[in-house]
DRENFIDO-40754 format. One record per residue (C-alpha): x, y, z; residue number from 0; residue in one letter. Coordinates in steps of 0.05 Angstrom, whole numbers, plus 5000, padded with zeros to 4 digits. Last residue first. Layout:
N
> X Y Z NUM A
...
***
This chain:
247
> 2283 6725 1608 246 G
> 2274 6796 1592 245 K
> 2274 6780 1516 244 R
> 2220 6726 1536 243 A
> 2175 6782 1561 242 A
> 2182 6824 1499 241 A
> 2165 6763 1459 240 V
> 2101 6752 1498 239 A
> 2084 6824 1499 238 E
> 2092 6832 1421 237 K
> 2051 6770 1410 236 L
> 1994 6798 1453 235 D
> 1999 6866 1416 234 N
> 1995 6829 1346 233 L
> 1934 6785 1365 232 D
> 1937 6713 1392 231 V
> 1907 6648 1364 230 A
> 1903 6589 1411 229 G
> 1946 6562 1469 228 P
> 2007 6600 1491 227 I
> 2064 6555 1522 226 L
> 2112 6601 1558 225 Q
> 2188 6585 1571 224 Q
> 2210 6627 1511 223 G
> 2153 6633 1464 222 I
> 2119 6568 1451 221 I
> 2057 6576 1408 220 L
> 1998 6529 1401 219 A
> 1953 6540 1342 218 P
> 1922 6484 1345 217 T
> 1892 6438 1398 216 G
> 1904 6401 1460 215 Q
> 1980 6410 1469 214 I
> 2000 6366 1529 213 D
> 2073 6388 1521 212 L
> 2097 6315 1515 211 V
> 2033 6299 1470 210 R
> 2057 6355 1421 209 A
> 2125 6332 1422 208 L
> 2103 6264 1399 207 K
> 2058 6294 1344 206 L
> 2117 6334 1320 205 N
> 2160 6272 1315 204 Q
> 2106 6235 1275 203 D
> 2102 6291 1227 202 I
> 2177 6292 1216 201 R
> 2178 6216 1209 200 A
> 2120 6223 1160 199 Q
> 2168 6271 1115 198 V
> 2228 6225 1126 197 S
> 2186 6168 1096 196 P
> 2184 6205 1030 195 D
> 2113 6199 1004 194 D
> 2103 6277 0998 193 M
> 2171 6274 0963 192 D
> 2137 6246 0901 191 H
> 2084 6300 0900 190 S
> 2138 6352 0908 189 L
> 2180 6324 0854 188 K
> 2124 6318 0802 187 A
> 2099 6389 0828 186 W
> 2163 6426 0815 185 D
> 2153 6491 0851 184 L
> 2139 6560 0826 183 G
> 2090 6589 0870 182 V
> 2034 6578 0820 181 Q
> 2057 6508 0806 180 K
> 2052 6488 0880 179 A
> 1985 6520 0889 178 A
> 1958 6484 0823 177 A
> 1983 6417 0849 176 E
> 1959 6430 0922 175 L
> 1888 6441 0893 174 Q
> 1891 6379 0853 173 A
> 1914 6341 0913 172 M
> 1855 6360 0952 171 T
> 1849 6411 1011 170 T
> 1785 6407 1054 169 D
> 1804 6473 1087 168 P
> 1795 6514 1021 167 P
> 1863 6539 1003 166 L
> 1893 6602 1033 165 K
> 1934 6568 1082 164 M
> 1960 6525 1025 163 V
> 1988 6587 0988 162 A
> 2026 6620 1046 161 E
> 2052 6550 1067 160 R
> 2079 6537 0996 159 M
> 2118 6599 0992 158 R
> 2142 6587 1062 157 E
> 2164 6516 1047 156 Y
> 2196 6529 0981 155 G
> 2269 6510 0989 154 N
> 2257 6453 0943 153 Q
> 2260 6402 0999 152 K
> 2217 6448 1038 151 Q
> 2164 6437 0986 150 A
> 2159 6366 1012 149 A
> 2145 6388 1082 148 L
> 2094 6435 1061 147 L
> 2060 6381 1021 146 A
> 2061 6331 1075 145 K
> 2028 6381 1120 144 S
> 1973 6398 1071 143 G
> 1960 6321 1057 142 L
> 1959 6307 1129 141 V
> 1908 6365 1144 140 S
> 1863 6339 1087 139 A
> 1865 6272 1119 138 P
> 1838 6294 1187 137 G
> 1845 6347 1236 136 L
> 1904 6333 1274 135 I
> 1960 6351 1224 134 P
> 2013 6383 1268 133 L
> 2066 6418 1222 132 D
> 2119 6449 1270 131 K
> 2144 6517 1246 130 H
> 2199 6549 1279 129 V
> 2192 6624 1279 128 I
> 2255 6668 1286 127 R
> 2257 6736 1318 126 V
> 2305 6796 1306 125 N
> 2271 6832 1248 124 R
> 2208 6854 1288 123 D
> 2156 6892 1248 122 Q
> 2158 6849 1185 121 R
> 2162 6788 1229 120 L
> 2100 6808 1270 119 F
> 2062 6823 1202 118 E
> 2074 6752 1178 117 T
> 2057 6726 1249 116 L
> 1992 6765 1246 115 V
> 1978 6739 1177 114 P
> 1981 6665 1198 113 A
> 1943 6670 1260 112 L
> 1876 6672 1226 111 R
> 1895 6613 1186 110 R
> 1919 6577 1251 109 C
> 1851 6595 1281 108 Y
> 1812 6562 1220 107 P
> 1851 6497 1232 106 C
> 1864 6459 1161 105 R
> 1935 6478 1154 104 T
> 1949 6452 1225 103 D
> 1996 6488 1272 102 F
> 2048 6482 1323 101 F
> 2086 6546 1324 100 E
> 2156 6552 1360 99 V
> 2172 6625 1371 98 I
> 2247 6639 1381 97 T
> 2278 6701 1406 96 V
> 2346 6729 1395 95 D
> 2340 6716 1321 94 G
> 2393 6677 1283 93 K
> 2347 6646 1234 92 P
> 2311 6713 1224 91 N
> 2241 6702 1199 90 G
> 2213 6639 1179 89 S
> 2241 6572 1196 88 V
> 2226 6495 1172 87 P
> 2249 6447 1223 86 D
> 2311 6409 1198 85 T
> 2357 6433 1254 84 P
> 2306 6402 1300 83 S
> 2274 6443 1359 82 I
> 2242 6416 1421 81 L
> 2300 6367 1434 80 Q
> 2345 6420 1457 79 D
> 2311 6427 1521 78 G
> 2255 6378 1528 77 L
> 2254 6377 1601 76 K
> 2251 6451 1605 75 A
> 2195 6455 1557 74 I
> 2158 6399 1597 73 A
> 2170 6439 1662 72 A
> 2145 6500 1632 71 R
> 2081 6466 1608 70 A
> 2066 6436 1673 69 S
> 2073 6505 1709 68 A
> 2029 6537 1654 67 Q
> 1977 6483 1662 66 N
> 1980 6498 1740 65 R
> 1971 6570 1729 64 A
> 1913 6560 1678 63 S
> 1879 6514 1726 62 E
> 1882 6565 1783 61 D
> 1859 6619 1740 60 A
> 1802 6579 1713 59 Q
> 1780 6564 1785 58 M
> 1783 6637 1805 57 A
> 1744 6651 1747 56 S
> 1694 6604 1765 55 V
> 1687 6627 1836 54 A
> 1680 6699 1816 53 D
> 1622 6681 1767 52 R
> 1591 6638 1824 51 L
> 1592 6697 1870 50 I
> 1578 6746 1818 49 S
> 1508 6712 1817 48 P
> 1487 6756 1881 47 D
> 1415 6743 1901 46 T
> 1408 6674 1871 45 R
> 1476 6653 1886 44 L
> 1468 6676 1961 43 A
> 1398 6639 1964 42 E
> 1427 6576 1936 41 R
> 1488 6578 1986 40 I
> 1443 6591 2043 39 I
> 1399 6532 2026 38 A
> 1456 6486 2012 37 I
> 1485 6506 2085 36 I
> 1417 6493 2116 35 E
> 1413 6425 2083 34 A
> 1478 6408 2108 33 R
> 1464 6427 2177 32 Q
> 1397 6388 2177 31 D
> 1437 6325 2153 30 P
> 1485 6333 2210 29 T
> 1552 6357 2196 28 F
> 1610 6314 2219 27 S
> 1619 6284 2149 26 D
> 1666 6341 2127 25 A
> 1708 6326 2189 24 R
> 1710 6249 2175 23 A
> 1732 6263 2104 22 P
> 1806 6282 2127 21 A
> 1847 6281 2065 20 N
> 1878 6350 2085 19 F
> 1847 6386 2029 18 S
> 1778 6356 2039 17 L
> 1778 6373 2111 16 A
> 1798 6442 2098 15 G
> 1744 6454 2044 14 A
> 1694 6425 2096 13 T
> 1719 6469 2148 12 L
> 1714 6529 2102 11 G
> 1646 6510 2080 10 L
> 1626 6508 2153 9 A
> 1657 6577 2165 8 L
> 1618 6600 2105 7 V
> 1552 6572 2129 6 A
> 1561 6603 2199 5 R
> 1574 6671 2165 4 R
> 1512 6663 2125 3 L
> 1469 6646 2184 2 R
> 1496 6701 2219 1 T
> 1538 6700 2284 0 M
***
């Protein structure tokens, strides 16, 4: 039996001992045996770095699978609570697939995703997007979210969203005012509605949902029973929606 095979078998025993909560088996190696195993592993990694790459890839795949399973369970548990009748909607309100988008107006990846979603809706007329404002990047994010939700009271959510996502990330009230007027909204009413308790309640509810779903950042998309973290391209979006249609 080669030294490498002995080391692999020893490592297998160690992993088995740990997985079955039997630390005594892992501790059965002598100091010399443990030193030999470590030396062989170091030599193997030095001569073939792909071993480490493959191990990291396997760990990442396993973590991703566990995260997706956890997300699916959370989505199923939330059920109808995930979407509120008052949530702003883009696309076809009666679409056969729903995309729930958690986003922050200040997030650069959300801004990158915005035109992708617009193009997707242009190509697919049977999808609705439910927008969940999630201001997690500071005061400017809060201002942006409140402005959008206040604009919704004037049926101007989509117009204001498109304008705000093009403003500088550190959005100011003056910039919001200019954007609101540019898209034909009543700024006096909008600025007043930004302080409406119902607006803050909507944001608080979105934050609560994000915690339940263990959303770590924005954007985050829920398509069917799948949670997709981060920005995606048009083809990935099409594939996810197609998968949701298949059930």
